[in-house]
Structures are given as structure tokens and as C-alpha cells.
N, C-alpha and C positions, 0 to 999 in steps of 0.2 A: 504495499500500500504506500503511495508517494503522497506526502502532504505537503502544501504550500503553506509558509508561514512567513511572519514577519517579526524580528527581534527589534524590541522597542526597550526603553527606560524612562523612568520619572525619577530624576536625582539619583541615579545609579541603581536604583530598585528595579531590576529588569526582568523582562517577559518575552515568553515566547506567544505570541498572538496569532489564533488560527480562525480563519473565515469557515464557520460550520454551516453557512447559509449555502454558499455555492459550491462546498465540498460536503461529502458524508463523510462524517466522522464520528467514531465510537472507539474512545481510548479506554484502555485497561489502566489500572495504577501503575503496573509495571512499565508500560510504555511512557507515561508521564514522567515516572521517575527517570526513564531514559532519556527524553527529551531534555529535562532540567539538568542532567549530569554535565559538569563543566569539562570533562576529559573525554567521555565517549560519546556524548549527544551535543545538543546545540548550548546548553548552559542558560540557567535562568532560575530566579527565584521562584516564579510561578507561571503557571502556563494559563493564558486565557483563552476562552471560546466565545466567539460572536455568534449567537444562535437567533432563530426567528422569537418573536415576543412571545409569552404565553398569556399576557393580559391584552384586552381589547384597546386600551389607552396607551401602549408602551409601543416603542419603535424597535426595540431588540430585548434579547436576553443575554445577560452577562454572567458567564459562569467561570469560577476561580478554582484552578487545583495547585497545592502546594507542591514543593520539590519532592516531598515524600510520597506523592500520588493522592494524599487526600483531598477531598473537596471542602471548601471554605465559603463564606457567604458575603465577605466583604474585603475589598482592598481598594483604597484610596488612589494611590499612586496608579494603579492598573486601571482604576475608572477613567483617569485622564488619558492613559495610552489607548483605551477602548475607544474613547471619544475621537482621538486623532486618528485612529485607524480607520473607523467606518467612513470618516470624511475623505481621507486619502485614497481609500479604495472604491470610491464612488457609490457607497451604500446608503448615504445620506448626505444631502446639502443642507439640512435645518442648521439654525443658529443654537438651538437647543434639543437635545434629544432626550427621552424618558426610556430608562432600562430596567428590565426585571430582574431582581437578584434574589437569591435564596433568603434574605432579610428583609424584603420590601423592594420598593422602587427608588432609583436614584435619578436626580435631574442634573444633565451635564451641559454647560454652556460655554460658547466659544468667546474670546475676546479678539480685537483687532490685532493687537500685539502678540498673539500667538498663545497666549496663557488660556488654561481651561479652568473654570470654576465647577466644583461638584458640590451640589447640596448632598451633603452626606446624611440628610435625615436627623431626627430628634433623638438624642440620648437616651439612653433606659439606665435607671439607676437602682432599681430594685433586685436585690441579690437573686431572685428567681429568674430574672430577666438577662442577668449578665451571662451565664450564672456563676453565682459562688455559694460556698457553705456557710452562709450567716444568718442569724435569726432575723436581724433587723438591718434596715439601711443606714449606713453611716458615711461621713466624709472620709473617715479613717478607719482602716482595719487593719488588723495584726495577724501574723501568720509565723508560726516556729519554723525556723531553719537552722540546722545544727545547734540547737539549743538556745538560740537567739532570737528575740522577737523583731521581726521586719514590719514597718508601718507602710500602708500604701492606700491610694485611692483607687477606685474600680468603678468601670463604666462598659456598656455595651455600645458599640458603634456600628452595630449589626454583626459583631464579633467580640470576643471578651478582651478587656485590657485591665492589667495591674499597672498603676504609675507610682514609682518610688522617687521621691526626691534625693538628690546627690548633691554634695558640695563642690565637686569637681568632676566633670562629664569625662574628663581623660582618664581617670582613674576609677572611674565607676565599674563595679563588678560585673559587668555585663556576662561575661564568659563564665563565671562562678555560679553567680545567683540566676542566670536567664533560664538555663534549662532545668534547675531545680524547680523554681517557681512555675514555670510552665507546665508542668506535670504534677504540681503538688496537688494532693487530694482535696485542698480547699476548692480548686478549680474543677469540676466534674467534666467540662468538656476542653480542658487545657486552657491556655491564655496566653495573649501577647504581653510582654513585660518591657514597660518604659521606665527608662532611666532618664529624670529630668532636672536639669540645672537652670534654676531661676537667674536671669542676668538682672532683669528688672521688669516692671508690670508689662511690658510690651514685648518682651524678648525672652525666650527660653532656648536652652540647647538639650539636644535630646539623641538618646541613642535607644535601639528597640530590637529586643530579641524576640522575633516574630513565631509564632506558634507553627511548627511544622517546616521552618525554613532556617532558623537560627538568627544571627544579626545580619541586618540587611543596611545598606547605605541609606536608606530612607523607608518609611512606613507612614502613608498617608492617613490611615485610620488611626495609627499610633499617635500621629501628632495631633490629631482632632481630639483624641482621649485625653492627652497630656493637657491641653488647653481648658478642656472641661473640667478635668479635675482640679486644674490651678484656679480656674475661677470660682468653683465651688467652695476651695478651701482658701479664697481670698487672697490669693496670690497674684492673680492676673487681672488685667484689664479685658473687654470684650473682644478686642482686635489684637493679635499676637502675631509676631515673627517667630517661626519654629526653624531654628538651625539645625540640620541634620548632618550627618558625615557627607551626604551626597550633594547637599545644598540647601535652599531656603523654601519654605512654605508660608504663606499667609492664610491664617485660621481665624474665623470669625464666628462669635457665639453669642447672643444677647440673651440667656440665661434659659431656665426650665420652661418646656414647652416651646422652645424654638429650634429650628434646625442648625447644624454646624454646616458653616460654608468654608470649603478649601480652594485655594487658588495656587497654581502652579504650573510647571511646564511638562510637556511630553515630548519625547524624542524618537523618531525611528531611526535604527542604526543600521540594519541591512534585511533584505529577504532572501528566501532560499526555498529550496524542496528537500526533503528527508524521506528517506524509505525506511519504512517499519516493517 
């Protein structure tokens, strides 16, 4: 089976994007893992599928698969790449498109400067919605790791996020704590783990250990989650620049009941065909 694909990235968070509208695509977890392999496949953090919409008011369906082959429901950097892909491949010429995802719908809007804004939806705060094993909602949760209590904020952006505040992003224990917290029993569906350094009320630095992918150069939903948690903890204003290892995103949130808006770039790297 030959598959045409496009390699893309959003701030270094890289994707293999596949048109599953004009191609018949049925990938196994093993094949996705192969595509994502940086030595034997194409190499990416996640594989994205562009499929026909399942809702009457949507333009497309957006599906996301981690490098380990597991399907997830949200990826902000991937959403921007998705939007650029459908425009560059002549699938849509709209200024704004609506896409179905496993956690609801997203609105993707193009700007004249090439930037793309994603309406990431309304954050979910209740423990059962994230999900996490807590009896009641809190701005601060604690979890025991190696006999040490770690404090964090938690939110769902269509996928679960735990956000820890650190004093220095350069020495944050991402490699140490990331994989432990990702699979901690406190998170029944595992979690993405963000390490946030607050520079001032309008600027944070962030590193994210992504569920099923490890640390990436950027995580759009992670940036949104960090800003939501920071605002909830009265650390940040409503519009924040989030600097990640791969670059910067602009995140805006007006508070409970409002959606989060993420603005940033999306870049096409190359196109090709691979045989599976």
C-alpha cells in the first residue's frame, strides 16, 4: 500500500499529515508506530488524518495518533497544521473551518500574516472530566512521587493536562518526573505534563512531556492548559505569550465559560510517498 503524506510542524512539534479523503486509509497501531519512527519510518511526534466530517455542520474530521500508535483527541499544534494542509491541498478555501474531533469541534481561522488561530474550546475543570482521581475540584492538587508531594494544577483541553510551576525551566525535571506523572494512577487515562516558569503576568516559559510521545519542542494544548491553570491560580493575565523550546504561541482566555484561543504558525516541510 502506497500512502501520500505531508511532513509538517508547528514550532518544531512535527507531524505526518495524511489525506484520508482522496485516499483509502486504514492504519494499524503498528503502521502508525512505523511512520513515526525517526530511524526506519518518516519520523514525527504524531500522525494526523484528514477525514470527511461526521457532523452536518463540520467541514472535516481531525484524527490524531501518537507515536506509540494510540489515538488521542486533541493536539493544538496539529490543528494549525491540519488547517494549512487542507488549504494547501485544495480541500477548502474558507477563511474559517470547523472540524470534528474526538472531544468535540474546533474552529480554525486563517490570518493574512500566515498565522492560524484555533478556538480550542472551553476548558474542563471537574476531576471526572479531566479525568483524575480526586474527590473535589481544586486549583492545586498534590500527588506522591518517590515519597515527595508534588503540587500541580489540572485541566482538560479535550485531553488531560497536569501543570507544575518551576523556578527555572532549564533545570526542570522533565525527563525524571514526566514519565512518572504521565502514568501515575492518579490519572486513569494518563496525562500530559507541563513544566511552567512564570516570567511575568503576560509571559511564561514551558516544557511539556506529552502523553505517548515524550517531551516535544512544542505542545499547543499544553500551552493552553498552562495558561488556564496560571490564570486560575492568579499568576497570569488573560493574554499570555508562551515560549516553548520550538518557539512562541499567543494564548488568550477570558475565564470560566469561555473558550481558549491559540494563535501560532504552521509550516510544510516536505511531501512524499511511503510504502507500507
